[in-house]
C-alpha positions in Angstrom: 168.4 118.4 67.5 166.1 119.7 70.2 162.3 120.0 69.6 159.1 119.8 71.6 159.8 116.1 72.3 163.5 116.2 73.1 166.2 118.1 75.0 169.9 117.6 75.3 171.5 117.5 78.8 175.2 117.0 79.5 174.6 113.3 80.0 172.7 112.8 76.8 169.3 113.2 75.1 166.0 113.0 76.9 163.0 112.1 74.7 159.3 112.0 75.3 158.1 108.4 75.1 154.6 108.8 76.6 152.0 111.4 77.0 149.0 111.1 79.3 146.1 113.5 79.2 142.5 112.9 80.4 139.8 113.5 77.9 136.8 115.5 78.8 134.2 112.8 78.6 131.3 115.1 79.4 132.2 118.5 77.9 128.7 119.9 78.6 129.2 119.4 82.3 132.4 121.4 82.5 132.4 125.1 83.2 134.1 127.0 80.4 136.1 128.8 83.0 137.0 125.6 84.8 140.5 125.4 83.2 141.4 128.9 84.2 140.2 128.3 87.8 141.5 124.8 88.1 144.1 123.9 90.7 147.5 123.0 89.4 148.1 119.4 88.3 150.4 117.7 90.9 152.2 114.4 90.6 152.7 111.4 92.9 154.8 108.4 91.9 155.3 104.9 93.4 157.4 101.9 92.4 155.7 98.5 92.8 157.7 95.2 92.6 155.6 92.4 91.3 156.4 88.7 91.8 156.9 86.2 89.0 153.8 84.7 87.4 154.3 81.2 89.0 152.7 82.4 92.2 149.1 81.5 91.6 148.0 82.3 95.2 149.0 85.9 94.7 147.0 86.1 91.4 143.9 84.7 93.1 144.2 87.3 95.9 144.6 90.1 93.4 141.7 88.9 91.3 139.5 88.9 94.4 140.5 92.4 95.3 139.7 93.6 91.8 136.2 92.3 92.1 135.1 95.8 93.1 131.3 95.8 93.5 130.9 92.0 92.8 129.9 91.3 96.4 128.6 87.8 95.6 131.9 86.7 94.0 133.8 88.1 96.9 131.7 86.1 99.4 132.3 82.9 97.4 136.1 83.4 97.4 136.2 84.4 101.1 137.4 81.0 102.2 140.3 81.0 99.8 141.5 84.5 100.6 144.6 85.4 102.5 145.2 87.6 105.5 144.0 90.6 103.4 140.5 89.1 103.1 140.4 88.4 106.9 141.3 92.0 107.4 138.3 92.9 105.3 136.0 90.8 107.4 137.3 92.4 110.6 137.4 96.0 109.5 135.2 96.7 106.6 131.8 96.2 108.3 130.4 99.7 109.1 128.1 100.1 112.1 124.4 99.8 111.4 123.9 103.5 112.2 126.5 104.5 109.6 125.5 105.7 106.2 127.5 104.7 103.2 128.3 108.3 102.6 131.9 108.2 103.4 131.6 109.1 107.1 135.2 109.1 108.4 134.8 106.3 110.9 137.8 104.2 111.8 138.2 100.5 111.6 138.9 100.8 115.3 138.1 103.6 117.7 140.7 102.7 120.3 144.4 102.7 120.6 144.4 98.9 120.1 144.9 99.7 116.4 148.0 101.6 117.2 150.1 98.5 116.9 151.4 99.3 113.5 155.2 99.4 113.0 156.8 102.6 114.2 158.4 104.8 111.5 162.0 104.0 111.5 163.8 107.3 111.5 167.1 105.9 110.5 166.8 102.6 108.7 166.2 102.8 105.0 166.9 106.6 104.8 169.7 108.0 102.7 172.9 108.6 104.7 173.2 112.0 106.3 176.0 113.7 108.1 176.3 112.5 111.7 174.8 114.7 114.3 176.6 114.7 117.6 174.1 116.9 119.5 170.7 116.2 118.1 167.5 117.4 119.8 166.9 115.2 122.8 163.5 113.6 123.0 163.6 112.2 126.5 160.0 111.0 126.7 158.2 108.7 124.5 155.0 110.7 124.5 155.2 112.0 120.9 152.9 111.8 118.0 154.9 108.8 116.8 155.2 106.9 120.0 151.7 105.4 119.8 152.8 103.6 116.7 155.8 101.9 118.4 155.9 98.1 118.2 156.4 98.1 121.9 152.9 99.4 122.3 151.3 96.7 120.3 148.9 94.8 122.6 149.8 91.3 123.3 153.0 91.6 121.3 151.1 90.7 118.2 151.1 92.7 115.0 147.7 93.5 113.8 146.8 93.3 110.1 146.8 96.7 108.4 143.3 98.1 108.0 141.8 98.9 104.6 139.3 101.7 103.6 135.8 100.9 104.7 133.6 101.8 101.8 133.2 100.4 98.2 133.2 103.1 95.6 131.0 101.1 93.3 128.2 100.8 95.8 128.5 104.0 97.7 125.6 106.4 98.0 127.9 109.4 98.7 127.4 112.4 96.5 131.0 113.5 97.1 132.3 110.8 94.7 130.5 111.2 91.4 131.7 108.0 89.7 134.7 105.8 88.9 136.0 104.8 85.5 138.2 101.8 85.2 140.2 100.7 82.1 138.7 97.8 80.3 140.5 94.6 81.4 142.2 96.3 84.4 142.2 93.1 86.5 143.8 91.0 83.8 146.3 93.8 83.1 147.4 94.0 86.7 147.7 90.3 87.0 150.1 90.2 84.1 152.5 92.7 85.7 155.9 91.4 86.8 159.1 93.0 87.9 159.3 96.7 88.7 156.4 98.9 87.6 156.1 102.6 88.2 152.6 104.2 88.7 151.8 107.9 88.5 148.9 109.7 90.1 147.7 113.2 89.2 144.7 115.5 89.6 142.9 117.3 86.8 139.8 119.5 87.4 137.5 117.5 89.6 139.0 114.1 88.8 141.9 112.0 90.1 143.8 109.7 87.8 146.0 106.6 88.1 148.3 105.8 85.2 151.2 103.4 84.5 154.6 104.3 83.1 155.6 102.2 80.1 152.3 100.3 79.7 152.2 98.1 76.7 148.5 98.6 76.4 147.9 101.6 74.1 144.4 102.6 73.1 143.7 105.4 70.7 140.8 107.5 71.8 138.3 109.2 69.5 139.7 112.1 67.5 137.9 114.7 69.6 139.9 113.5 72.6 143.3 113.7 71.0 145.8 116.1 72.3 147.0 118.4 69.5 150.7 119.4 69.8 151.7 121.7 67.0 150.6 120.0 63.8 150.7 116.5 65.0 148.3 114.3 67.0 149.6 112.3 69.9 147.9 109.1 70.9 146.8 109.3 74.5 147.4 106.5 77.0 144.1 105.9 78.8 144.3 105.9 82.6 143.9 102.8 84.6 141.4 104.4 87.0 139.8 107.8 87.0 137.7 109.1 89.9 135.3 112.0 89.6 134.4 114.1 92.7 132.1 117.0 93.5 135.1 119.0 94.8 138.5 119.8 93.4 141.4 117.5 94.4 144.3 119.8 95.2 147.0 117.5 96.6 147.8 113.8 97.0 150.4 111.3 98.1 150.8 107.5 97.9 152.3 105.6 100.9 155.5 103.7 99.9 155.4 101.9 103.3 152.3 99.9 102.4 152.5 99.8 98.6 152.4 96.3 97.3 150.9 94.4 94.3 147.6 94.0 96.1 147.2 97.4 97.8 148.1 101.1 97.5 147.2 103.7 100.1 146.6 107.1 98.5 145.6 110.2 100.4 143.8 113.0 98.5 143.2 116.5 99.8 140.4 118.8 98.4 139.6 122.5 98.2 136.8 121.9 100.7 139.2 120.6 103.3 137.9 117.0 102.9 140.4 114.2 102.8 139.9 110.8 101.0 141.9 107.7 101.8 141.7 105.6 98.6 142.9 102.2 97.5 142.7 102.1 93.7 143.2 98.3 93.5 140.3 97.3 95.7 138.3 100.4 94.8 137.6 101.2 98.4 137.8 104.6 100.2 137.3 106.3 103.6 136.5 110.0 104.0 138.2 112.0 106.7 137.6 115.6 107.9 134.2 115.2 106.3 132.6 118.6 105.5 135.4 120.3 107.3 134.7 118.9 110.7 138.3 119.5 111.8 139.3 122.2 109.3 137.2 123.7 106.5 140.2 125.3 105.0 141.5 124.2 101.6 144.1 121.4 101.6 147.4 122.7 100.1 149.7 119.7 100.6 149.5 116.2 102.0 152.3 113.7 102.7 152.5 110.4 104.5 155.0 110.2 107.3 157.8 108.1 105.8 157.9 104.5 107.0 154.6 104.9 108.8 151.6 102.9 107.7 148.9 105.2 109.1 150.2 108.7 109.9 150.1 111.6 107.4 150.2 115.4 107.6 148.0 117.8 105.8 148.7 121.5 105.2 145.8 124.0 105.0 145.4 127.4 103.5 144.7 128.9 106.9 148.3 128.4 107.9 147.9 125.1 109.8 149.4 121.7 109.5 147.3 118.8 111.0 148.5 115.3 111.8 146.0 112.6 111.0 145.8 108.8 111.5 144.0 107.0 108.6 142.5 104.4 111.0 140.9 106.9 113.3 137.5 108.6 113.1 137.1 112.4 113.4 136.7 113.5 116.9 135.2 116.7 118.4 138.0 119.2 118.1 138.3 123.0 118.2 141.8 124.4 117.9 142.9 127.0 120.4 143.5 130.5 119.0 146.9 132.1 119.8 145.5 134.9 121.9 146.8 136.3 125.2 144.4 134.2 127.3 145.2 131.0 125.5 148.9 131.4 124.9 149.9 130.9 128.5 147.4 128.1 129.0 148.5 126.3 125.8 152.2 126.6 126.8 151.6 124.6 129.9 149.3 122.0 128.2 150.7 121.4 124.8 154.3 121.0 125.8 155.6 123.0 122.9 157.7 125.3 125.1 158.4 127.5 122.1 156.1 130.4 122.6 158.8 133.0 123.2 156.3 135.9 123.1 154.1 134.7 125.9 155.0 137.6 128.1 153.7 140.0 125.4 150.5 137.9 125.0 150.9 137.6 121.3 152.0 134.7 119.2 154.8 135.4 116.7 154.9 132.9 113.8 158.5 133.8 113.1 159.7 132.4 116.4 157.4 129.5 117.2 154.6 127.3 116.1 151.3 127.2 118.1 150.4 123.6 119.0 147.0 122.5 120.1 146.9 119.1 121.6 143.6 117.2 121.7 142.7 115.2 124.8 143.9 111.9 123.2 147.3 113.2 122.3 150.1 111.1 123.9 151.3 114.1 125.9 147.8 114.9 127.2 147.1 111.3 128.1 150.5 111.0 129.9 149.7 114.2 131.8 146.3 113.0 132.9 144.4 115.6 130.8 140.9 114.8 129.8 137.7 114.1 131.8 137.3 110.4 131.2 138.6 107.5 129.3 136.1 108.1 126.5 137.6 111.6 126.0 141.0 110.0 125.6 140.0 107.4 122.9 142.2 107.8 119.9 140.6 110.1 117.3 141.6 112.6 114.7 143.4 114.9 114.7 146.5 113.4 116.3 147.9 117.0 116.6 147.3 120.5 115.3 150.1 123.0 114.4 149.4 126.6 113.6 152.5 127.4 111.6 151.8 130.8 109.9 149.2 133.5 109.6 149.2 132.9 105.9 148.7 129.8 103.8 151.1 126.9 104.2 152.0 126.1 100.5 153.9 122.8 100.9 156.1 120.8 103.2 158.6 117.9 103.0 160.2 115.5 105.5 163.9 115.2 106.2 165.4 111.8 105.3 165.6 110.8 108.9 161.9 111.8 109.4 162.7 114.0 112.4 162.2 117.3 110.8 159.6 119.0 108.5 160.5 121.9 106.1 157.4 124.0 105.5 157.0 126.9 103.2 154.2 129.5 103.3 152.8 132.6 101.6 154.5 134.8 104.2 157.8 134.1 102.5 159.3 131.9 105.2 160.9 128.5 105.2 160.3 126.9 108.6 162.2 123.9 109.8 160.1 122.1 112.5 161.1 119.3 114.8 158.2 117.0 114.1 158.7 114.8 117.2 159.1 117.6 119.7 156.6 119.8 117.7 158.8 122.8 118.0 160.1 125.4 115.5 163.9 125.0 114.9 164.6 127.7 112.3 162.7 130.2 110.2 164.3 131.6 107.0 163.0 134.6 105.1 162.8 134.5 101.3 164.6 137.0 99.1 161.2 138.4 97.9 157.6 137.3 98.0 156.0 134.0 98.8 157.6 130.6 98.6 156.0 128.2 96.2 158.0 124.9 96.1 160.3 123.0 98.5 162.5 119.9 98.4 165.0 118.3 100.8 168.1 116.6 99.4 168.3 112.8 99.8 171.3 113.0 102.2 169.6 115.6 104.3 172.3 118.3 103.8 170.4 120.9 101.8 166.9 122.3 101.4 165.7 123.9 98.2 162.9 126.5 97.9 161.4 128.2 94.9 159.3 131.3 95.0 157.8 134.4 93.6 161.3 136.0 93.4 162.0 133.7 90.4 164.9 132.2 92.3 165.7 128.8 93.7 167.5 129.1 97.1 169.7 126.5 98.6 169.8 126.4 102.4 172.1 124.4 104.6 170.1 123.5 107.8 173.3 122.2 109.3 175.0 125.6 109.0 171.7 127.5 109.4 172.4 129.8 106.4 171.8 130.3 102.7 174.4 128.5 100.6 173.5 129.7 97.1 170.8 131.0 94.8 169.9 129.7 91.3 169.1 132.2 88.6 167.3 131.0 85.4 163.6 131.4 85.8 161.8 134.6 84.7 158.6 133.9 86.6 157.3 132.1 89.7 158.8 128.6 90.4 156.0 126.0 90.5 157.8 122.7 91.1 161.1 121.4 92.5 162.6 117.9 92.8 166.0 116.2 93.4 167.3 113.6 90.9 168.6 111.0 93.3 170.2 109.0 90.5 172.5 111.9 89.6 173.2 113.1 93.1 176.1 111.4 94.9 176.7 113.6 97.9 179.3 115.7 96.2 177.3 117.0 93.2 173.5 117.4 93.4 171.2 117.3 90.4 167.8 118.9 90.7 165.1 120.1 88.3 162.6 122.9 88.4 159.6 124.1 86.4 158.0 127.5 86.5 155.2 129.7 85.2 157.6 131.0 82.5 157.1 127.5 80.9 160.7 126.6 81.5 162.0 123.2 82.6 165.5 123.7 84.0 168.2 121.2 85.2 170.7 122.3 87.8 174.0 120.8 89.0 175.2 122.1 92.4 178.6 121.3 93.9 179.3 123.0 97.2 183.1 122.9 96.8 183.1 125.0 93.6 181.5 128.2 95.1 183.5 131.3 96.0 182.8 134.8 97.2 181.2 137.0 94.4 183.2 139.8 92.8 182.5 143.3 94.2 180.3 145.5 92.1 180.9 149.3 91.7 177.4 150.3 91.0 174.8 150.8 93.8 172.7 147.7 94.3 169.5 147.5 96.3 170.1 145.4 99.3 167.3 142.9 100.0 168.7 141.9 103.4 165.4 142.7 105.0 164.1 141.0 108.1 161.4 139.5 106.0 160.2 139.4 102.4 158.8 142.6 100.8 155.5 140.9 100.4 155.1 141.1 104.2 156.5 144.6 104.4 153.7 145.8 102.0 151.1 144.5 104.4 152.3 146.8 107.1 152.9 144.1 109.8 155.2 146.1 112.1 156.1 143.2 114.4 157.5 140.9 111.7 159.6 143.7 110.2 161.8 143.9 113.3 165.4 142.5 113.1 166.0 139.2 114.8 167.8 140.9 117.7 164.5 142.7 118.6 163.8 146.4 118.9 166.2 148.8 120.5 163.6 150.0 123.0 162.9 146.5 124.2 159.3 146.6 123.1 159.6 143.4 121.2 161.8 140.4 122.3 164.5 139.0 120.1 163.8 136.2 117.6 166.4 133.6 118.1 164.9 131.2 115.5 164.6 133.8 112.7 167.1 134.3 109.9 166.8 137.3 107.5 167.5 137.0 103.9 171.1 137.8 102.9 171.8 140.4 100.2 172.9 139.4 96.7 176.6 140.1 97.1 176.7 137.7 100.1 175.4 134.6 98.3 176.8 132.5 95.4 174.9 132.2 92.2 174.4 128.9 90.4 173.6 128.9 86.7 171.5 126.3 85.0 172.9 123.2 83.2 169.9 123.1 80.8 167.0 125.4 80.0 164.1 123.9 78.0 161.3 126.3 77.1 157.8 125.2 76.0 155.1 127.0 74.1 152.2 124.9 75.4 150.4 125.1 78.8 151.9 126.3 82.0 154.2 123.7 83.7 153.1 122.8 87.3 155.2 119.9 88.6 158.3 117.7 88.0 159.3 114.3 89.4 162.4 112.1 88.8 161.9 108.4 88.6 164.4 105.7 87.8 163.7 105.6 84.0 162.4 109.1 83.2 161.6 112.6 84.2 157.9 113.3 84.6 156.4 116.8 84.0 152.8 118.0 84.2 150.9 121.1 83.0 148.0 122.9 84.4 145.7 121.4 81.7 146.6 117.8 82.9 149.1 116.9 80.2 151.7 114.5 81.7 154.9 113.7 79.8 157.5 111.0 80.4 161.0 112.0 79.3 163.1 108.8 79.1 166.6 109.1 80.4 169.7 108.6 78.2 171.0 105.1 78.3 172.8 103.8 80.2 171.4 105.3 83.4 174.1 105.3 86.1 174.9 107.2 89.2 177.2 110.1 88.9 180.8 109.3 89.4 184.1 110.8 88.4 182.8 111.7 84.9 180.1 114.1 85.9 179.7 117.5 84.4 181.1 120.4 86.4 178.3 122.8 87.2 178.5 126.3 85.8 178.6 128.8 88.6 179.3 132.4 89.4 181.8 133.1 92.1 180.2 133.3 95.5 180.9 132.5 99.1 182.6 129.4 100.1 179.5 127.4 100.5 181.0 124.0 101.1 179.6 122.1 104.0 182.4 121.0 106.2 182.3 117.5 107.5 182.4 118.6 111.0 179.5 120.9 110.7 176.3 119.7 112.4 172.6 120.5 112.2 172.4 121.8 115.8 169.1 123.6 116.5 170.6 124.8 119.8 173.2 126.8 118.0 171.2 130.0 118.1 172.7 133.6 118.1 176.1 132.0 117.6 177.0 134.6 114.9 177.4 134.0 111.2 179.7 131.4 109.8 182.8 133.0 108.3 182.8 133.0 104.5 185.9 131.7 102.8 187.5 133.5 99.8 
């Protein structure tokens, strides 16, 4: 029954109902080696709830926003517009000295625009086990505090700013051109109910598509995607942007998404960042020409529930906090040297530089935080020469996480923690509010390439160059299980929230072996593995072999430090356990493909979405009816392993360091 367009899972048959692939409109302008050098196609999804058609005022506002470059029509309708149009009048007029080249100037240069709602770190998040002793944040001077409603001037909520520049009239050479689907405005006005949109990058373009669109246009024969012996009709994108650089990562903000606006952040290989609204065709460029960091963007994510804050990971091992409404300020990050380590410890408030006595920063035991003069802690401490120095600019904060590239990161459901993976083979759990390292876990082998946090906050998944998916319990500070099924690097990971109920967790993965795998994990079904009689190489190193090969002597030390006392202990660091200490989970489904390399996977309410390096996006519709897992779910296939169940009384307590391993049940 299975073929290239279907696969059979325990709950039923998944079938391809749509395929999206951008056509190469100008083949002569594309380098023949572009595909081989292209960055992986990544996916971002968003669900928009449209009102019924009887609301004419909403249609008028949407039609005005879709006017794009029709400046005269926009002026005629200015009197009839809603608060959104007033926001344009207040925020979209660039200074006379500013070029229309996407200079990353804010709609406001002061903290007056910080009156956006604070990210709610509990409301709206999936339930997680109660923590009796969470990290205490006694002061309000954090990177989130300036966005607290209590700090809004005059007690009034300001309208959310929009990007400053029109793409249709820009003179910037960074954005080559924009292509909209014919009749896009009419199409969006006809939307009602729940509509899912997907964004993805391909070569030097960024694409916006709709899931389940009734509008299907068959492109010319030279643009059709050939799959085996059949031709598949291609769904044209709603919007396609062309850049002079390569988009490498992106994210859409669910906190501001609505029928008349979407805030999308795009990171590039040049380090540039673009804030883009595809509905109004407006944009703003941040970190222009690498003013803050010229390192390649590797991952970008909005802070959940925040309208303005987002984090960007870079290939130089840093994670930088930005505010979309701020302009770029003069900023030079401090280097973690002997002279700056002691000084930064007293000024940045991190308090996590355990190796300061040795004068050397150890990325296994701390993150190195550089606070700009306008950071809330710096302002509260009186740092800075004048009020002008303290005016709110970007970056909000600067974290040096690793000496190698940060590959990706995710937020915990309560938004208090960030799980970051890097090429040094480490998973780091960071307290985002205190800006401190909580835990650092070593991979089994090689670099880590994908990460996901469970909806209830109990587990973190990582995939890597060891061909394994590892399940961590941050609450117990240990590895729970490993998943064996891939035969090459793992490239994408995601939880299926619909089929995860807190007892059994469904997640999917894709890899460079061109396999799409579904996994079911139930912590209560795992037991200690059977003893083996043949000699097995133990991989319980203090760090992955990838780092050992580089000859870094310091990072190869055990977490208890060296016997001669030359190096201090590493209380935050957890070495990788050996094979016979960890349970093994087997896949529920393995689907192999003969086409291009798979790069990403996402689960939405109606389908599973996969992407390939060549930009082919497929929508695998779920079996009907779609329901949450209950008493009739499939029991996952597992090998015997340690008792990895998470006891209800166990808590994620970062202060529980050096407490010894948790006993494994039989």
